N, C-alpha and C positions, 0 to 999 in steps of 0.2 A: 870816374869815366865811363859817362853813360855810352851804350852802346844801342842803337835804334834798330830793328829789322823791322820794314814795312815788307807786308806779304801783301799783293794783289794781282788782278788779272793782267793780263798783258794786253800792250795797246796802246801805250801812252809814250810820248815822244821822250826823247833823252833831255830835251827841254824842261818837260814837266817834273820830269823825277829830279833834276838838279835844283830846281827849285823848292818841290818838295821837301828834299833833303835840305836845303838852305834855311826855309823857314823852321822846319823841326829842330834844326841846328840852335837857330835864334830864339825859339822859346824855352830850349832845355837850357842855353846859357843865361838867359832871363830868370828862369824860375829857379834852378838848381842852384845858380850862383857859383858857377864854372866858368872857365875860360873855355873859349874855341876851340883851343888845341887838345882839351880832355873830350870833344864828343867827335863820335862817327855814326855815319848812319848806311845801312845798305837798304837796297831794294833787291827784294828776289820777286820774279814774276811767276806766278803759278795757274797753269791750265784750269779753265773754270768748272771742267770735269773730274778734275784731282782735289778741287778745293775741299769738298767735305771731308775726305779721308788725309789728305795731307794737312791742312790747316784747321778746320772747323774742329774735327774731333779731338787731335793730341793737343792742341792750341788754346782751346775756349773750351770745350765739353771738359775734358779731363784737368784742366790746370784753373777752376775757378777763383784759386786765391791769387793768381796772377792777374785776373782780369779788372780793371778799373773803370775799364766803359763797356758794357755789355751791347753787342750787335743787335741790332733789331730786325734778324731774321735767324730760321734756323733750315738747312737745308736737308736735313731731316724728318721735315713735318709735310 
């Protein structure tokens, strides 16, 4: 039962968010070999000023074992 949470800056339209969720769902169904009914996708908008402490530090820096694709930036540098 994959549940994916996408965190990103605000500003994208509802259409873009829906298309992202559909694309993510298709890929998970294909790669994880599960039914679409088992997949859920949430999109959370995070203010850019809050990103370093709300997302980058707790979910990227502090959890390196869970990151399968490293970002190419560091807001603390």
